[in-house]
C-alpha positions as CSV (number, residue, x, y, z in Angstrom):
1,M,-2.3,-13.9,10.7
2,R,-3.2,-12.6,6.8
3,I,-6.4,-11.4,6.1
4,A,-7.7,-10.8,3.2
5,R,-10.9,-9.0,1.1
6,F,-12.3,-11.0,-1.3
7,T,-15.4,-11.4,-3.8
8,T,-16.7,-14.5,-5.7
9,G,-19.3,-12.0,-7.5
10,D,-21.2,-11.0,-4.9
11,D,-20.6,-8.5,-1.9
12,P,-17.2,-8.2,-0.6
13,R,-16.2,-10.5,2.2
14,Y,-13.0,-11.1,4.7
15,A,-11.1,-14.2,5.4
16,L,-8.1,-15.6,6.8
17,V,-5.7,-16.8,4.4
18,Q,-4.2,-19.9,4.8
19,Q,-1.7,-22.0,3.0
20,E,-1.5,-26.1,2.5
21,G,1.1,-26.8,0.3
22,D,1.1,-25.1,-2.9
23,R,-2.5,-24.2,-2.5
24,T,-4.2,-21.2,-0.6
25,Y,-7.5,-21.1,1.0
26,L,-9.6,-18.4,2.5
27,A,-11.5,-18.8,5.6
28,V,-13.9,-16.7,5.4
29,L,-15.1,-14.5,8.3
30,T,-18.2,-12.6,9.6
31,G,-18.3,-8.9,9.4
32,D,-15.4,-6.2,9.0
33,P,-12.1,-7.3,11.2
34,L,-11.4,-3.4,11.2
35,Y,-14.5,-2.3,13.1
36,M,-15.8,-5.6,14.9
37,P,-14.9,-9.0,16.3
38,V,-15.2,-11.7,13.4
39,T,-15.3,-15.1,13.7
40,P,-14.8,-17.8,10.7
41,T,-18.0,-18.9,9.2
42,G,-16.7,-22.4,8.2
43,E,-16.5,-21.5,4.8
44,R,-13.5,-22.0,2.7
45,V,-12.6,-21.2,-0.8
46,E,-9.9,-21.7,-2.8
47,L,-8.0,-18.9,-4.2
48,G,-8.2,-19.2,-8.2
49,D,-11.0,-19.4,-10.6
50,G,-14.0,-17.4,-9.8
51,V,-12.0,-15.4,-6.4
52,R,-11.5,-12.2,-7.1
53,L,-8.9,-10.2,-4.1
54,L,-9.7,-7.1,-3.9
55,A,-8.2,-4.2,-2.0
56,P,-7.7,-5.3,1.9
57,V,-9.0,-2.0,2.7
58,I,-10.6,1.0,1.1
59,P,-9.5,3.7,4.1
60,R,-13.0,5.8,5.2
61,S,-11.1,8.4,6.0
62,K,-7.4,8.9,4.8
63,I,-4.1,7.7,3.1
64,V,-1.2,9.7,4.5
65,A,2.0,9.2,2.4
66,V,5.5,9.8,3.1
67,G,7.9,11.6,0.9
68,R,11.6,11.0,0.4
69,N,11.8,8.5,3.3
70,Y,14.7,6.9,1.7
71,A,17.6,8.8,1.0
72,D,18.5,7.0,-1.7
73,H,15.3,7.7,-3.5
74,A,15.4,11.6,-2.4
75,K,19.3,11.7,-4.1
76,E,17.7,10.3,-7.4
77,M,15.1,12.7,-7.7
78,G,17.7,15.7,-7.0
79,N,16.4,16.4,-3.5
80,D,17.5,16.6,0.0
81,V,16.9,14.3,2.7
82,P,14.1,15.7,4.7
83,T,14.9,16.7,8.3
84,S,11.4,16.0,9.0
85,P,8.6,13.4,7.7
86,L,7.4,15.2,4.0
87,L,3.8,14.0,4.4
88,F,0.6,14.3,1.5
89,L,-2.7,12.6,1.4
90,K,-4.1,10.5,-1.4
91,P,-7.8,10.1,-1.4
92,N,-9.8,6.8,-1.0
93,T,-10.7,6.9,-4.5
94,S,-7.4,6.4,-5.7
95,V,-7.4,2.9,-4.1
96,V,-7.6,-0.4,-6.4
97,G,-6.5,-4.0,-5.7
98,P,-4.5,-6.7,-6.8
99,D,-4.8,-7.3,-10.8
100,D,-7.1,-4.0,-11.3
101,P,-5.1,-2.1,-14.0
102,I,-3.6,1.4,-13.1
103,V,-5.3,3.6,-15.6
104,L,-2.7,6.5,-17.0
105,P,-4.3,9.9,-16.8
106,D,-4.7,12.0,-19.6
107,F,-3.2,14.7,-18.2
108,S,0.4,13.2,-17.7
109,Q,2.7,11.5,-20.3
110,E,5.5,10.8,-17.2
111,V,3.6,8.0,-14.7
112,S,6.5,6.1,-12.3
113,Y,5.7,3.6,-10.0
114,E,6.8,3.5,-6.4
115,A,6.6,0.2,-4.2
116,E,6.3,0.8,-0.6
117,L,5.2,-0.9,2.6
118,A,2.0,0.2,3.9
119,V,0.6,0.2,7.3
120,V,-2.8,-0.3,8.2
121,I,-4.0,1.5,11.5
122,G,-6.0,-0.9,13.5
123,R,-7.5,1.8,16.3
124,L,-8.1,5.5,16.8
125,A,-4.6,6.9,17.5
126,K,-4.1,10.5,18.8
127,D,-1.1,12.0,20.1
128,V,0.4,8.3,20.6
129,S,4.4,8.0,21.2
130,P,6.7,5.6,19.1
131,E,7.0,3.4,21.8
132,A,3.2,3.1,21.9
133,A,2.9,3.1,18.2
134,P,3.0,-0.8,17.4
135,A,-0.5,-1.2,19.7
136,Y,-2.4,0.8,17.3
137,V,-1.5,-1.2,14.0
138,L,-3.3,-3.9,12.6
139,G,-1.0,-4.5,10.1
140,Y,0.7,-4.5,6.9
141,T,0.2,-4.4,3.6
142,V,2.1,-3.8,-0.1
143,A,1.4,-0.3,-2.0
144,N,2.1,1.5,-5.2
145,D,2.2,5.1,-4.6
146,V,1.8,5.8,-8.5
147,T,2.9,9.4,-9.3
148,A,2.6,11.6,-12.5
149,R,6.0,13.1,-12.4
150,D,5.4,15.6,-15.1
151,A,2.5,16.9,-12.8
152,Q,4.0,16.8,-9.7
153,R,6.9,19.2,-11.4
154,T,4.2,21.6,-12.4
155,D,1.7,21.9,-10.0
156,G,3.7,23.0,-7.1
157,Q,1.9,20.3,-4.9
158,W,1.4,16.8,-5.3
159,A,-2.4,16.2,-4.8
160,R,-3.1,15.9,-8.9
161,A,0.1,14.2,-9.4
162,K,-0.4,11.3,-6.3
163,G,-4.2,11.6,-5.8
164,F,-5.5,10.5,-9.4
165,D,-8.0,7.3,-9.5
166,S,-6.1,4.4,-9.7
167,S,-2.9,5.6,-8.5
168,C,-2.7,3.6,-5.0
169,P,-2.7,-0.2,-5.6
170,L,-2.8,-2.1,-2.1
171,G,-2.8,-5.6,-1.4
172,P,-2.8,-8.7,-1.7
173,W,-3.9,-8.8,2.1
174,I,-2.9,-7.7,5.5
175,D,-0.1,-9.2,7.3
176,T,-0.5,-8.7,11.1
177,D,2.3,-10.5,12.0
178,L,5.1,-8.6,10.4
179,D,8.1,-7.1,11.8
180,P,8.5,-4.2,9.7
181,E,12.3,-3.3,10.8
182,D,14.2,-4.9,8.2
183,V,12.4,-6.2,5.3
184,A,12.9,-5.9,1.6
185,V,10.6,-3.7,-0.5
186,R,10.9,-4.6,-4.3
187,S,9.4,-3.4,-7.7
188,R,9.4,-5.4,-10.9
189,V,8.3,-4.2,-14.5
190,N,7.5,-6.7,-17.1
191,G,9.7,-9.3,-14.9
192,E,12.6,-6.9,-14.7
193,T,13.6,-5.6,-11.3
194,K,13.9,-2.1,-10.8
195,Q,13.6,-1.3,-7.0
196,D,15.3,-3.3,-4.0
197,G,15.6,-1.4,-1.2
198,R,15.0,-2.7,2.9
199,T,13.1,-1.0,5.5
200,R,16.1,-0.5,7.5
201,D,17.1,2.2,5.6
202,M,14.1,4.3,5.7
203,V,14.6,7.9,7.7
204,F,11.7,7.6,9.6
205,D,10.9,4.1,10.8
206,V,7.3,2.8,11.2
207,A,6.8,3.6,14.9
208,F,8.3,7.4,14.5
209,L,5.6,7.9,11.1
210,V,2.5,6.9,13.2
211,S,3.3,9.2,16.0
212,Y,4.6,12.1,14.0
213,V,1.4,11.7,11.9
214,S,-0.8,11.1,15.0
215,E,0.1,14.3,16.7
216,A,-0.9,16.5,13.5
217,M,-4.3,14.1,12.7
218,T,-6.6,11.6,14.7
219,L,-5.6,8.0,12.8
220,L,-8.9,6.0,12.5
221,P,-9.0,2.4,12.1
222,G,-8.5,1.8,8.3
223,D,-6.4,4.5,7.4
224,V,-3.4,3.8,5.7
225,I,0.1,5.1,6.3
226,L,2.6,4.7,2.8
227,T,6.1,4.7,4.3
228,G,7.9,5.8,1.4
229,T,10.0,4.1,-1.2
230,P,13.6,3.1,-1.9
231,A,15.8,4.0,-5.3
232,G,14.9,2.9,-8.7
233,V,11.7,4.4,-9.5
234,G,11.3,4.7,-13.4
235,L,8.3,5.4,-15.7
236,I,5.8,3.1,-16.5
237,D,3.6,2.3,-20.4
238,V,0.4,1.2,-21.8
239,G,0.7,-2.9,-21.6
240,D,3.4,-3.1,-18.8
241,R,2.8,-5.2,-15.8
242,V,3.9,-3.7,-11.9
243,E,5.0,-5.8,-9.4
244,C,5.1,-4.4,-6.1
245,E,6.8,-6.9,-3.2
246,V,7.2,-6.5,0.3
247,E,9.2,-9.5,1.7
248,G,6.6,-11.4,4.7
249,I,3.7,-9.9,3.0
250,G,3.6,-11.1,-0.6
251,V,3.8,-9.7,-4.1
252,L,1.1,-7.0,-5.5
253,S,0.6,-7.1,-9.2
254,N,-1.0,-4.4,-11.9
255,P,-1.4,-3.9,-15.4
256,V,-1.2,-0.6,-16.7
257,L,-3.6,0.7,-19.3
258,R,-4.8,4.0,-20.7
259,R,-8.6,4.5,-21.6
260,G,-9.3,5.3,-24.9
């Protein structure tokens, strides 16, 4: 099942994504599937003109991200592979959706893309075991952990470098049936492939990460865990378009601009 959040110009609504041939339809739902039972309204809208996909979730609590969770990425950045997950937080104000712009911050001249598998938590989780962790996951989406590399180097911590507005594109929808053990994670800039990794190469897998995070902080419905990025990260600039893709979910695409 795929759950999308969308608007046709009114308040955001949720829908199930349905594919019929080369057409994609949204079967509109009542309510918010993260917090209450939902039922189809009977309304269907075709994905296209007049329909805008939004970030499928805006975390009300937190985004927990994992650094250096692929050995090849740690190596390309000149770092050792962590012996335990390297966690940091991104605010919910960093979230944007499909086709929303990544706005380069004035304080940075070195902004980079990072394609990632994102885990969406479905129910309250505290001190859960790795074996039990999948039961607390609603589903998965695609993320871009956009990073101001120069600020990351100079600040000594990552809040500004990874938490600025528009630094966390999410989308295009939540897939509740994905098996995250071995799927491709890719990125493209202006159509050119930059990253092409697989989740089987993560240092710490999804179940371990959910368990590990839940030991430190209670995970709430709608919280998001970013699971790290494979090698191949690089810089983006005004006019670029970044595509992040997770096999089995879809493609998250965002233009890059700098406000004058």
